[in-house]
VOGU-3710 file (C-alpha; in Angstrom, 3 decimals, decimal comma):
1> mltprlvvit> 21,983/6,974/-14,320  22,070/6,233/-10,512  18,907/3,943/-8,322  18,338/5,731/-5,244  18,138/4,246/-2,106  14,062/3,327/-1,790  12,467/1,040/0,232  9,298/0,287/-1,733  5,666/-1,117/0,512  3,181/-2,351/-1,108
11> yfsgrkggtg> -0,763/-2,584/0,457  -2,471/-5,603/-0,879  -6,232/-7,405/-0,257  -6,601/-9,358/-2,971  -9,864/-9,373/-4,622  -11,171/-8,738/-0,918  -11,589/-4,544/-1,351  -13,105/-3,130/2,308  -10,522/-4,298/3,925  -9,910/-0,836/5,528
21> kstiasnqai> -6,168/-0,929/2,713  -6,055/1,966/1,935  -7,332/4,037/5,044  -3,925/2,098/6,675  -1,605/3,139/3,547  -2,478/6,681/3,311  -2,539/6,737/7,173  0,880/5,009/7,013  2,192/6,795/4,420  2,293/10,170/6,910
31> alsmalktnv> 3,013/8,545/9,979  6,610/7,630/8,303  7,155/10,249/6,779  7,114/11,805/10,099  8,792/9,502/11,941  11,610/8,951/9,451  11,929/12,289/8,515  11,907/11,677/5,009  9,207/12,583/1,738  7,273/9,839/1,208
41> vlidfgidst> 5,806/8,464/-1,752  1,696/7,079/-2,710  0,887/5,959/-5,601  -2,212/5,058/-5,486  -3,580/2,258/-7,763  -7,075/2,634/-6,722  -8,933/1,907/-10,169  -12,643/1,899/-10,639  -13,247/2,331/-7,049  -13,585/5,660/-4,803
51> qtssrllgin> -9,332/6,520/-4,474  -9,772/6,475/-1,156  -5,878/7,052/-0,689  -5,919/10,243/-2,913  -8,327/11,487/-1,449  -7,918/11,462/2,812  -4,399/12,647/1,197  -6,417/15,972/0,048  -4,882/15,290/-3,673  -8,281/15,387/-6,351
61> pdrpgaldyv> -7,507/11,809/-8,150  -9,716/13,483/-11,106  -5,886/14,143/-13,230  -3,552/12,483/-15,378  -2,256/9,565/-12,897  0,139/5,993/-11,517  -2,125/3,338/-14,763  -2,123/6,328/-17,745  1,476/6,322/-16,734  2,064/2,449/-17,018
71> vgstrdvnqv> 0,294/2,572/-20,183  2,163/4,938/-22,165  -0,675/7,347/-22,116  1,962/9,729/-20,349  5,196/9,773/-19,805  6,430/12,438/-18,124  6,805/11,738/-14,532  6,341/15,416/-13,231  2,395/15,116/-14,885  1,741/12,812/-13,042
81> ivrsnvvpsv> 2,742/13,155/-9,241  1,137/16,136/-6,733  2,807/16,954/-2,826  -0,394/16,171/-0,838  -2,554/19,128/0,785  -2,458/17,449/4,263  0,823/16,703/5,093  3,363/18,782/2,632  6,369/15,278/3,068  4,547/13,266/1,685
91> fvvppgslks> 3,573/13,355/-2,533  0,455/11,245/-4,310  0,279/9,992/-7,746  -3,216/9,563/-8,014  -4,742/5,796/-9,566  -5,058/8,517/-13,296  -7,636/8,791/-15,854  -8,615/4,334/-16,923  -10,281/2,069/-15,329  -9,697/-1,121/-15,515
101> wdlwgssmsv> -11,841/-2,554/-18,351  -9,784/0,366/-20,519  -6,965/-2,997/-20,093  -9,288/-6,038/-21,972  -7,178/-7,242/-24,726  -3,555/-4,667/-23,650  -1,077/-6,255/-25,236  1,549/-5,378/-22,347  3,312/-8,188/-20,688  3,825/-8,276/-17,218
111> nqafnalrnl> 7,413/-7,376/-18,216  6,533/-4,344/-19,289  4,804/-2,848/-16,860  7,399/-3,631/-14,769  9,534/-1,528/-16,423  7,593/1,267/-16,335  6,388/0,664/-12,847  9,927/0,605/-11,680  10,695/3,942/-13,968  8,087/5,447/-12,253
121> iitasritna> 8,765/4,318/-8,257  12,819/5,159/-9,271  11,852/8,716/-10,391  9,195/10,088/-8,643  11,824/9,486/-6,128  14,251/11,106/-7,253  12,194/14,358/-7,895  10,622/13,997/-4,036  13,790/13,374/-2,565  12,141/9,982/-0,623
131> qvviidlpas> 13,237/7,067/0,704  9,859/5,034/1,102  7,272/4,752/-1,847  4,005/3,067/-0,176  2,191/0,902/-3,360  -1,592/1,006/-3,043  -3,396/-1,651/-5,037  -6,460/-2,770/-6,685  -8,752/-5,260/-4,474  -7,567/-7,764/-7,759
141> iddvvvvpsl> -4,923/-9,177/-9,550  -3,795/-8,858/-12,894  -0,883/-8,651/-15,022  0,038/-4,650/-15,270  -0,626/-2,952/-11,766  -1,113/-6,202/-9,596  1,884/-7,926/-10,753  4,196/-5,269/-11,191  3,817/-3,777/-8,073  4,659/-6,667/-6,020
151> insniinlvm> 7,392/-7,594/-8,572  8,938/-4,635/-8,089  8,201/-4,440/-3,405  10,868/-4,863/-1,314  7,720/-4,996/2,476  4,518/-6,320/1,434  1,129/-5,933/3,978  -1,096/-8,372/2,815  -4,586/-6,607/4,369  -7,737/-8,363/5,696
161> dyanyadivl> -10,614/-8,456/8,033  -10,078/-10,522/11,061  -12,491/-13,146/10,357  -12,876/-16,422/10,189  -11,755/-16,244/6,422  -8,905/-14,500/7,091  -6,213/-17,938/6,940  -8,428/-18,852/3,435  -8,010/-15,564/1,795  -4,321/-15,671/3,213
171> aeldnsivrp> -3,639/-19,398/1,439  -4,795/-18,599/-2,041  -2,728/-15,304/-2,270  0,402/-16,950/-0,197  0,155/-20,047/-3,017  -0,520/-18,138/-6,529  1,395/-15,159/-5,545  3,907/-15,007/-3,136  5,514/-18,174/-3,414  5,565/-18,191/-6,947
181> lsvqlklnpi> 7,462/-14,526/-6,082  10,111/-16,289/-3,629  10,162/-20,063/-5,854  10,288/-18,898/-9,608  11,767/-14,715/-9,820  13,971/-15,502/-6,119  12,630/-12,206/-4,726  12,305/-12,053/-1,140  10,119/-9,628/-0,018  8,981/-8,816/3,427
191> vnvvlnkwlp> 5,345/-10,326/4,993  3,276/-8,532/7,242  -0,319/-9,446/7,726  -2,189/-7,042/9,165  -6,015/-8,204/10,350  -8,246/-4,911/10,711  -10,588/-4,950/12,442  -11,169/-7,288/15,248  -13,413/-7,781/17,265  -13,214/-9,800/20,451
201> gldaveskar> -14,097/-13,962/20,562  -12,328/-14,665/17,127  -8,608/-14,757/19,182  -8,000/-18,487/16,629  -7,582/-16,347/13,716  -4,345/-14,093/14,589  -2,470/-17,764/14,985  -3,532/-19,206/12,059  -1,694/-16,010/9,864  1,555/-16,888/11,589
211> afahngevfv> 1,682/-19,210/9,004  1,884/-16,415/6,157  3,581/-13,282/7,856  7,268/-14,199/6,161  10,216/-12,594/7,683  7,302/-10,345/9,106  5,079/-9,917/11,919  1,177/-10,074/12,529  -0,644/-6,762/13,346  -3,434/-6,973/14,471
221> lptspivqyl> -5,818/-3,672/14,741  -9,212/-3,273/16,110  -12,824/-2,071/15,156  -13,111/1,601/14,780  -15,420/3,806/15,023  -14,109/6,737/14,834  -11,557/5,131/12,248  -14,898/4,325/10,160  -16,102/8,361/10,417  -13,030/9,956/9,996
231> tstlkpfily> -12,359/8,201/6,661  -15,522/8,403/5,346  -15,368/12,401/5,888  -11,886/11,676/4,261  -9,616/12,889/7,124  -6,627/11,053/8,316  -7,378/9,964/11,711  -3,458/9,608/12,553  -3,596/13,578/12,014  -6,279/13,938/15,263
241> eprgslerfv> -5,906/13,462/18,788  -6,628/9,724/19,485  -9,966/9,559/22,275  -11,890/6,387/22,623  -11,886/4,243/19,953  -9,807/6,274/18,019  -6,710/5,607/21,148  -7,183/1,837/21,048  -6,928/1,757/17,640  -3,487/4,883/16,986
251> kefnkmvnel> -1,800/2,189/19,939  -1,894/-1,069/17,831  -1,133/0,916/14,642  1,419/2,742/16,066  3,066/-1,127/16,606  2,812/-1,569/13,443  4,552/1,781/11,876  7,213/1,459/14,165  8,122/-1,985/13,255  7,730/-0,974/9,898
261> ikqvkvllgf> 10,332/1,367/10,643  12,646/-1,166/11,948  12,105/-3,053/8,457  12,447/0,270/6,499  16,262/1,222/8,730  17,106/-2,666/7,898  16,938/-2,616/4,107  17,970/0,862/4,297  21,246/-0,200/5,660  21,007/2,439/8,777
//
């Protein structure tokens, strides 16, 4: 079976929730599908949360999904993938019916989870003819969802609050997750840092964060009440005319999208 040529982009914030990771991931799925003129698959691992990515893309998450497939509750990828009701070029794999407590006592190894997730990624890409697969991870660190997803990734976007403690969280993730991927597993993913919800007066945060962007970039996205409002009403901001604080946000967001496009094209050999 031939493996399709694809790029896996994962959005991760460690154990820190509320960084805007899912808002960014779902809107970038739309932006990348439009810019690259390709279908995009978004795998939403937002278990135990609001399933923001799925809902922003118009998908009711109350259906079999990613975690069901990884643990073997369902073995048919067609049962867990659905076309977005918002943008037809984006396909979604919602979190599924299982929760994190269903994994307590699980005997599944990292290798087993990796292989199951890899099969989901490849099969979903083939079914949808997608060249980009985006994974939106939960605010946790575990061996069934998070670690296998990061091992499968070509690009890792670390999404942090623009705050004085950002470099502390980044250092923890760098030491416990990112560097072991390189040293122990000999993997070399592109690692970007996304500093979200920028406010004036904290300019030193960006310079500290650059130490943790490996082969990648640091992106700074400003605070936008309009983005927060649209997300709370389950509307992707990328589909709205940029005005006011949304205009400032979209300007920086598009810079990030353009850089991601360059990274994706290099990885695809374009």
